[in-house]
ZATIPA-169713 format. One record per residue: x, y, z of N, C-alpha, C in turn; residue number from 1; residue in one letter. Coordinates in steps of 0.02 Angstrom, whole numbers, plus 50000, padded with zeros to 5 digits. Example, Ala and Ser with C-alpha at 12.3 -4.5 7.8 and 13.67 -1.06 7.14 Angstrom:
ZATIPA-169713
{nX=50660; nY=49716; nZ=50390; caX=50615; caY=49775; caZ=50390; cX=50660; cY=49835; cZ=50390; num=1; residuo=A}
{nX=50642; nY=49888; nZ=50354; caX=50684; caY=49947; caZ=50357; cX=50645; cY=50002; cZ=50394; num=2; residuo=S}
This chain:
ZATIPA-169713
{nX=45281; nY=51258; nZ=45671; caX=45268; caY=51222; caZ=45735; cX=45351; cY=51218; cZ=45768; num=1; residuo=M}
{nX=45385; nY=51254; nZ=45796; caX=45464; caY=51239; caZ=45815; cX=45443; cY=51200; cZ=45870; num=2; residuo=S}
{nX=45477; nY=51144; nZ=45934; caX=45487; caY=51130; caZ=45986; cX=45486; cY=51165; cZ=46030; num=3; residuo=V}
{nX=45513; nY=51240; nZ=46027; caX=45513; caY=51281; caZ=46073; cX=45452; cY=51296; cZ=46091; num=4; residuo=K}
{nX=45425; nY=51338; nZ=46006; caX=45349; caY=51389; caZ=46009; cX=45312; cY=51326; cZ=46064; num=5; residuo=V}
{nX=45346; nY=51242; nZ=46050; caX=45283; caY=51209; caZ=46057; cX=45256; cY=51220; cZ=46126; num=6; residuo=L}
{nX=45337; nY=51193; nZ=46183; caX=45358; caY=51207; caZ=46270; cX=45338; cY=51251; cZ=46283; num=7; residuo=L}
{nX=45358; nY=51318; nZ=46243; caX=45335; caY=51383; caZ=46279; cX=45284; cY=51388; cZ=46264; num=8; residuo=D}
{nX=45218; nY=51392; nZ=46246; caX=45152; caY=51372; caZ=46228; cX=45106; cY=51341; cZ=46273; num=9; residuo=T}
{nX=45116; nY=51266; nZ=46267; caX=45109; caY=51225; caZ=46282; cX=45133; cY=51169; cZ=46349; num=10; residuo=Y}
{nX=45212; nY=51170; nZ=46358; caX=45226; caY=51146; caZ=46402; cX=45226; cY=51134; cZ=46472; num=11; residuo=G}
{nX=45179; nY=51183; nZ=46486; caX=45150; caY=51189; caZ=46535; cX=45080; cY=51122; cZ=46579; num=12; residuo=H}
{nX=45088; nY=51149; nZ=46519; caX=45011; caY=51066; caZ=46518; cX=45025; cY=50980; cZ=46523; num=13; residuo=H}
{nX=45107; nY=51002; nZ=46506; caX=45137; caY=50927; caZ=46538; cX=45115; cY=50887; cZ=46587; num=14; residuo=H}
{nX=45100; nY=50811; nZ=46605; caX=45059; caY=50782; caZ=46645; cX=45142; cY=50800; cZ=46703; num=15; residuo=P}
{nX=45185; nY=50829; nZ=46690; caX=45257; caY=50810; caZ=46721; cX=45258; cY=50866; cZ=46765; num=16; residuo=D}
{nX=45221; nY=50922; nZ=46739; caX=45232; caY=51017; caZ=46755; cX=45164; cY=51003; cZ=46824; num=17; residuo=Y}
{nX=45126; nY=50967; nZ=46776; caX=45056; caY=50938; caZ=46862; cX=45025; cY=50899; cZ=46887; num=18; residuo=M}
{nX=45089; nY=50863; nZ=46900; caX=45080; caY=50785; caZ=46965; cX=45099; cY=50849; cZ=47007; num=19; residuo=R}
{nX=45139; nY=50874; nZ=47031; caX=45181; caY=50913; caZ=47083; cX=45100; cY=50976; cZ=47117; num=20; residuo=E}
{nX=45071; nY=50998; nZ=47060; caX=44992; caY=51048; caZ=47080; cX=44898; cY=50971; cZ=47118; num=21; residuo=A}
{nX=44954; nY=50901; nZ=47075; caX=44876; caY=50881; caZ=47055; cX=44919; cY=50814; cZ=47135; num=22; residuo=A}
{nX=44947; nY=50828; nZ=47166; caX=44984; caY=50787; caZ=47227; cX=44968; cY=50833; cZ=47281; num=23; residuo=T}
{nX=44981; nY=50888; nZ=47267; caX=44956; caY=50955; caZ=47318; cX=44888; cY=50951; cZ=47339; num=24; residuo=A}
{nX=44859; nY=50965; nZ=47302; caX=44763; caY=50968; caZ=47297; cX=44740; cY=50897; cZ=47317; num=25; residuo=I}
{nX=44784; nY=50838; nZ=47309; caX=44709; caY=50785; caZ=47301; cX=44770; cY=50760; cZ=47401; num=26; residuo=T}
{nX=44812; nY=50792; nZ=47392; caX=44836; caY=50774; caZ=47480; cX=44797; cY=50759; cZ=47515; num=27; residuo=S}
{nX=44817; nY=50722; nZ=47546; caX=44797; caY=50722; caZ=47640; cX=44811; cY=50758; cZ=47697; num=28; residuo=K}
{nX=44865; nY=50790; nZ=47691; caX=44924; caY=50818; caZ=47721; cX=44911; cY=50866; cZ=47707; num=29; residuo=D}
{nX=44874; nY=50926; nZ=47731; caX=44873; caY=51012; caZ=47682; cX=44917; cY=51051; cZ=47730; num=30; residuo=R}
{nX=44954; nY=50996; nZ=47779; caX=45041; caY=51045; caZ=47794; cX=45076; cY=51062; cZ=47726; num=31; residuo=K}
{nX=45087; nY=51018; nZ=47676; caX=45112; caY=51026; caZ=47630; cX=45098; cY=51067; cZ=47595; num=32; residuo=Q}
{nX=45158; nY=51160; nZ=47597; caX=45129; caY=51184; caZ=47536; cX=45191; cY=51191; cZ=47490; num=33; residuo=N}
{nX=45129; nY=51198; nZ=47431; caX=45169; caY=51195; caZ=47343; cX=45207; cY=51303; cZ=47321; num=34; residuo=V}
{nX=45243; nY=51293; nZ=47318; caX=45278; caY=51354; caZ=47313; cX=45262; cY=51356; cZ=47210; num=35; residuo=S}
{nX=45215; nY=51416; nZ=47215; caX=45237; caY=51444; caZ=47132; cX=45279; cY=51433; cZ=47114; num=36; residuo=V}
{nX=45311; nY=51494; nZ=47131; caX=45366; caY=51514; caZ=47126; cX=45428; cY=51467; cZ=47119; num=37; residuo=V}
{nX=45412; nY=51412; nZ=47161; caX=45485; caY=51355; caZ=47148; cX=45461; cY=51308; cZ=47081; num=38; residuo=E}
{nX=45408; nY=51336; nZ=47063; caX=45392; caY=51275; caZ=46992; cX=45408; cY=51303; cZ=46969; num=39; residuo=T}
{nX=45386; nY=51365; nZ=46941; caX=45412; caY=51422; caZ=46887; cX=45490; cY=51403; cZ=46863; num=40; residuo=V}
{nX=45532; nY=51412; nZ=46916; caX=45590; caY=51409; caZ=46914; cX=45617; cY=51339; cZ=46904; num=41; residuo=V}
{nX=45585; nY=51287; nZ=46947; caX=45604; caY=51216; caZ=46883; cX=45601; cY=51225; cZ=46835; num=42; residuo=D}
{nX=45535; nY=51271; nZ=46785; caX=45497; caY=51244; caZ=46730; cX=45558; cY=51291; cZ=46687; num=43; residuo=L}
{nX=45576; nY=51340; nZ=46711; caX=45640; caY=51398; caZ=46681; cX=45700; cY=51348; cZ=46655; num=44; residuo=E}
{nX=45695; nY=51311; nZ=46731; caX=45789; caY=51271; caZ=46708; cX=45774; cY=51242; cZ=46673; num=45; residuo=K}
{nX=45701; nY=51180; nZ=46669; caX=45711; caY=51142; caZ=46617; cX=45716; cY=51156; cZ=46548; num=46; residuo=H}
{nX=45680; nY=51211; nZ=46529; caX=45677; caY=51262; caZ=46466; cX=45761; cY=51270; cZ=46426; num=47; residuo=L}
{nX=45781; nY=51275; nZ=46497; caX=45841; caY=51309; caZ=46475; cX=45903; cY=51256; cZ=46437; num=48; residuo=A}
{nX=45905; nY=51187; nZ=46475; caX=45924; caY=51126; caZ=46486; cX=45917; cY=51104; cZ=46380; num=49; residuo=R}
{nX=45871; nY=51122; nZ=46366; caX=45842; caY=51099; caZ=46284; cX=45881; cY=51148; cZ=46244; num=50; residuo=K}
{nX=45901; nY=51106; nZ=46196; caX=45925; caY=51138; caZ=46123; cX=45886; cY=51199; cZ=46097; num=51; residuo=P}
């Protein structure tokens, strides 16, 4: 298994990607909205930087 396949398949389970969602879920401040689109875009940018 290559690193690319690993990241493409399981990378979204990494704690770094889940931290924002966990913070939003457990936050007392319900005014904070989490944009799934922004999260996916950030992930795609992160993957694009990997060789």
